[in-house]
SEBA-809364 format. One record per residue (C-alpha): x, y, z; residue in one letter. Coordinates in steps of 0.02 Angstrom, whole numbers, padded with zeros to 5 digits, always signed. Layout:
<mipas>
XYZa...
</mipas>
This chain:
<mipas>
-01529-00288-01488x-01551-00452-01397x-01471-00460-01225x-01445-00619-01126x-01516-00625-00951x-01376-00597-00823x-01327-00741-00711x-01381-00728-00531x-01260-00716-00385x-01273-00716-00195x-01173-00627-00061x-01187-00710+00111x-01113-00638+00270x-01061-00735+00424x-01195-00649+00529x-01332-00723+00418x-01359-00573+00304x-01395-00627+00125x-01399-00511-00026x-01446-00557-00204x-01371-00482-00362x-01298-00525-00532x-01135-00613-00573x-00983-00526-00644x-00811-00595-00683x-00774-00779-00658x-00917-00896-00613x-00886-00987-00450x-00881-00968-00261x-00757-00867-00159x-00742-00793+00014x-00640-00688+00133x-00647-00541+00249x-00772-00414+00182x-00698-00240+00172x-00743-00081+00080x-00643+00053-00008x-00705+00232-00027x-00593+00283-00174x-00684+00358-00323x-00553+00301-00450x-00407+00180-00458x-00503+00018-00444x-00371-00079-00541x-00231-00020-00426x-00339-00071-00278x-00376-00244-00348x-00189-00277-00376x-00128-00210-00208x-00050-00361-00119x-00111-00294+00048x-00287-00346-00006x-00238-00528-00034x-00380-00643+00017x-00509-00507+00049x-00677-00471-00031x-00675-00293-00098x-00832-00187-00095x-00815-00022-00189x-00922+00118-00116x-00914+00223-00275x-01064+00160-00376x-00993+00150-00554x-00849+00027-00573x-00774-00026-00740x-00820+00129-00839x-00641+00170-00890x-00583-00008-00921x-00413-00077-00872x-00233-00043-00923x-00084-00156-00891x+00024-00011-00831x-00097+00020-00687x-00062-00147-00603x+00023-00134-00433x+00072-00318-00435x+00087-00461-00557x-00092-00520-00528x-00258-00474-00449x-00247-00495-00261x-00427-00477-00200x-00527-00637-00183x-00692-00563-00242x-00778-00401-00295x-00941-00318-00242x-01009-00163-00333x-01168-00063-00352x-01168-00035-00541x-01044-00130-00649x-00997-00059-00820x-00973-00191-00955x-00929-00054-01079x-00792+00074-01051x-00740+00242-01123x-00552+00267-01116x-00435+00276-01265x-00288+00220-01156x-00372+00061-01092x-00315-00113-01143x-00485-00194-01117x-00641-00206-01009x-00647-00249-00825x-00760-00401-00844x-00636-00492-00957x-00496-00439-00839x-00587-00518-00691x-00621-00676-00791x-00438-00694-00844x-00388-00680-00661x-00529-00797-00604x-00606-00666-00488x-00786-00697-00436x-00894-00542-00420x-01070-00478-00391x-01158-00319-00448x-01328-00241-00411x-01291-00227-00225x-01348-00083-00114x-01170-00046-00059x-01219+00103+00049x-01333-00006+00154x-01202-00142+00167x-01066-00019+00219x-01178+00047+00358x-01206-00132+00413x-01019-00166+00424x-00986-00003+00516x-01112-00056+00648x-01064-00240+00661x-00878-00229+00628x-00773-00337+00512x-00864-00492+00445x-00814-00636+00334x-00924-00667+00183x-00945-00778+00030x-00994-00736-00150x-01064-00871-00262x-01129-00876-00439x-01143-01066-00444x-01268-01104-00305x-01423-01019-00235x-01420-01112-00068x-01410-00963+00051x-01398-01069+00210x-01251-01164+00139x-01160-01003+00094x-01191-00924+00265x-01118-01080+00346x-00967-01069+00230x-00942-00886+00277x-00945-00931+00463x-00811-01063+00434x-00698-00949+00332x-00530-00920+00421x-00516-00758+00519x-00385-00631+00468x-00326-00628+00649x-00173-00740+00663x-00162-00763+00475x+00013-00745+00400x-00006-00697+00217x+00151-00600+00171x+00242-00759+00120x+00102-00795-00004x+00122-00633-00102x+00310-00604-00095x+00426-00633-00243x+00525-00794-00265x+00698-00717-00286x+00783-00548-00263x+00766-00419-00401x+00866-00260-00429x+00793-00097-00497x+00887+00059-00550x+00829+00236-00594x+00841+00201-00780x+00704+00070-00760x+00583+00206-00707x+00638+00322-00847x+00609+00184-00974x+00434+00150-00907x+00379+00330-00882x+00482+00444-00995x+00348+00578-00994x+00367+00595-00805x+00556+00577-00799x+00585+00710-00931x+00454+00836-00875x+00484+00981-00758x+00370+01064-00632x+00318+01238-00691x+00341+01298-00513x+00526+01252-00519x+00630+01155-00393x+00561+01139-00218x+00668+01184-00067x+00703+01022+00028x+00631+01019+00204x+00632+00898+00348x+00478+00787+00336x+00431+00801+00518x+00483+00976+00573x+00459+01068+00409x+00629+01154+00433x+00738+01180+00278x+00879+01055+00258x+01050+01136+00257x+01145+01128+00091x+01267+00985+00074x+01254+00812+00146x+01073+00825+00205x+01011+00889+00040x+00881+00792-00057x+00954+00737-00224x+00888+00794-00391x+00747+00682-00449x+00655+00693-00283x+00481+00761-00254x+00376+00666-00381x+00453+00740-00536x+00478+00918-00475x+00665+00907-00508x+00693+00763-00629x+00845+00652-00633x+00989+00719-00735x+00942+00905-00721x+01041+01021-00610x+00975+01148-00487x+01072+01282-00396x+01195+01208-00270x+01154+01028-00316x+01245+00895-00412x+01154+00792-00542x+01102+00617-00490x+01224+00544-00615x+01370+00632-00525x+01323+00558-00357x+01340+00376-00307x+01171+00290-00312x+01094+00257-00143x+01069+00070-00118x+00908+00027-00027x+00869-00152+00024x+00680-00174+00019x+00599-00325+00102x+00446-00378+00003x+00296-00422+00111x+00183-00369-00032x+00269-00215-00101x+00172-00105-00223x+00248-00056-00389x+00227+00129-00353x+00334+00112-00197x+00473+00047-00308x+00441+00189-00431x+00446+00317-00290x+00622+00266-00245x+00683+00251-00425x+00630+00427-00473x+00728+00492-00325x+00888+00420-00397x+00896+00265-00285x+00948+00090-00330x+00833-00040-00254x+00856-00225-00223x+00694-00308-00172x+00712-00467-00069x+00585-00605-00033x+00499-00592+00136x+00596-00732+00221x+00770-00680+00163x+00895-00682+00308x+00993-00526+00350x+01160-00603+00302x+01100-00624+00123x+01033-00446+00119x+01196-00376+00189x+01298-00460+00051x+01227-00326-00064x+01298-00193+00053x+01143-00082+00062x+01145+00096+00129x+00973+00077+00209x+00825-00039+00237x+00644-00024+00183x+00505-00137+00251x+00353-00143+00138x+00165-00153+00152x+00079-00322+00147x-00075-00423+00194x-00126-00516+00350x-00085-00508+00535x+00094-00458+00582x+00088-00547+00750x+00134-00721+00685x+00277-00653+00576x+00423-00703+00688x+00539-00718+00539x+00507-00536+00492x+00531-00473+00669x+00701-00558+00675x+00753-00471+00514x+00695-00302+00577x+00783-00325+00745x+00947-00372+00663x+00934-00231+00536x+00921-00107+00681x+01090-00168+00746x+01176-00106+00587x+01134+00074+00628x+01078+00107+00450x+00921+00210+00415x+00756+00115+00409x+00585+00158+00339x+00424+00057+00349x+00253+00074+00269x+00092-00010+00330x+00140-00189+00378x+00322-00134+00383x+00272+00005+00504x+00185-00122+00617x+00336-00239+00616x+00455-00098+00661x+00342-00049+00806x+00327-00229+00866x+00516-00247+00863x+00519-00113+00999x+00391-00204+01106x+00236-00110+01047x+00076-00206+01012x-00029-00217+00853x-00218-00237+00867x-00358-00285+00748x-00468-00136+00704x-00658-00137+00716x-00677-00092+00532x-00511-00031+00462x-00461+00111+00345x-00471+00087+00158x-00483+00232+00038x-00396+00383-00037x-00474+00518+00071x-00412+00487+00249x-00358+00646+00341x-00195+00630+00437x-00112+00766+00541x+00077+00784+00543x+00094+00828+00727x+00264+00910+00708x+00220+01020+00562x+00039+01051+00614x-00019+01011+00438x-00156+00896+00375x-00126+00773+00233x-00260+00682+00134x-00194+00505+00123x-00221+00336+00043x-00244+00196+00169x-00271+00010+00172x-00256-00077+00339x-00359-00181+00459x-00227-00184+00596x-00148-00039+00689x-00015-00004+00821x-00093+00017+00994x-00046+00195+01048x-00057+00145+01231x+00098+00036+01207x+00203+00179+01138x+00313+00258+01272x+00417+00416+01261x+00581+00321+01271x+00535+00211+01121x+00461+00327+00991x+00375+00490+00954x+00201+00482+00877x+00218+00594+00724x+00052+00569+00634x-00128+00543+00689x-00287+00501+00593x-00410+00644+00614x-00564+00533+00595x-00533+00416+00741x-00365+00463+00818x-00277+00307+00754x-00088+00310+00766x-00022+00341+00589x+00164+00374+00607x+00315+00346+00721x+00489+00418+00735x+00593+00293+00832x+00716+00349+00965x+00825+00196+00994x+00872+00172+00812x+00879+00273+00652x+00706+00239+00583x+00531+00305+00553x+00371+00229+00486x+00193+00268+00433x+00034+00166+00433x-00036+00243+00275x+00028+00241+00094x+00131+00394+00045x+00157+00321-00129x-00034+00325-00151x-00085+00245-00319x-00226+00280-00316x-00238+00438-00215x-00166+00609-00174x+00020+00645-00163x+00016+00747-00002x+00132+00626+00088x+00263+00591-00045x+00385+00700+00053x+00417+00550+00165x+00521+00469+00028x+00623+00630+00019x+00649+00622+00207x+00714+00444+00193x+00834+00491+00054x+00897+00638+00157x+00925+00525+00308x+01023+00401+00205x+01137+00534+00133x+01166+00609+00306x+01207+00438+00379x+01330+00401+00239x+01417+00568+00264x+01430+00545+00452x+01501+00369+00433x+01633+00396+00298x
</mipas>
C-alpha cells in the first residue's frame, strides 16, 4: 500500500533547544508554556481541561491516539491545549466506543502537533532547566526564527486566563441531568453496599441526622433514589443549591456534585456576588482554571465577599489558590509543576495516602500559612508541596489537586461528600 511521506515539524524551546519530528493535527505554528503529563490514559480529558489553556502538552506515555476519541470524554466544549507533543502517534485506533481518530479531532480543533520526539529526554531537560516556553511549527523549517518566537512568547507569570475559558452566561444543572447522561452509573449499585459516611479530614464517622451524607454520594456507591438504613431518599430532601464560579470548571466536577443530589448553578468568572446571591445558594464552589491567580482581583473580591455570608465554601486548584490568597497567603510559580494521575498526597489528619490527579504550575507558599489562618491538611509526598487547607476564620476548605479526577484514580472523591455534609450541617444549624 502506498503511503505518503509525513510532513516535517519542528519543536523549538526558548533556551535554544531544537527538536525535529513529524506533523500531526493542524498544519501551522503555535506556542506556549511547555509542560508534560505522566498519565497513561485519558489524553482527551487532558486536552479539554480548561486549566491547560494556552499550554503545549507533552505526553510522557509513548502511544497516544490508539483508542481514538469520544465526545462524552470531553471536559469542556473545545480543546484547550495550544499544541501537542508525543513520542509515537497512532493514526489508527482500536475502540468500539470511539467516535473517530485523534488526528481528525486535532485538525477539527486546529491543534498543531508533533510526533517522533524523544519525550523522555525532553522531560529530563525540563526537570533540570525548569519551565520553558516553546513553539511547534509544521509550516517553516527556520529553527532560529522559531527559537526567537519562543523567547518572545508571553510568560505564564502574571497572565490572567480564567476570563478566556469561562462561560458567557449562568447555567443551572440538576441531578436528573447526570442521570440522563450516565444512566448506567446512576442506576447501578456497589456490590459492597452503602459506605458509612465519615469526616473527610479526621476519618471519624458522621453522626446520623443532619451531618449525614445524602444518598447518591460516594461515586455511585449509594445511587440517587435508593434508600439505605436511617437515610431519606434524595427526592425526599430539598436539593442543596451550590453556586459554582467558573474559572475553567471541568465537566466531571459538575457531574460529581450532580450524582450527590446537588443542584448546581455555574456562573461566569466575573459575576458579582449580588447576582450570585439572587439565586439564594446554600454554599459556594470555586473551580479550577488556567493562568496566574495573582492578577485576578475580581475573583478575590468575590471570594472575600462570599466568606462574609458564613456559608460553606470549597475550592479546587485555582479556586484553592484564590481562597488562600483571600486570607493573605501567597501563591508562587513552581519550578516544573505537577501534571499527571499518579501524584501521592498524604491526608495529614487521617494518616492516609491518596493517589491523585494533578494539574498546576502554581502553588500556595506554605511559609505564608499561619496557625490562626488555616490548617494544612494535605501534603504532596514527592516534594512536600502544600495540597490542602482547612480554613479557621471561615467555613471553607480547599485542595490543590483534582478529586474529581477524569482521568485518574478516585481516592479523593470523599472531599465532595465532606462538602455536602458541611452544607447540610450549616443549613440545620441556621434554620
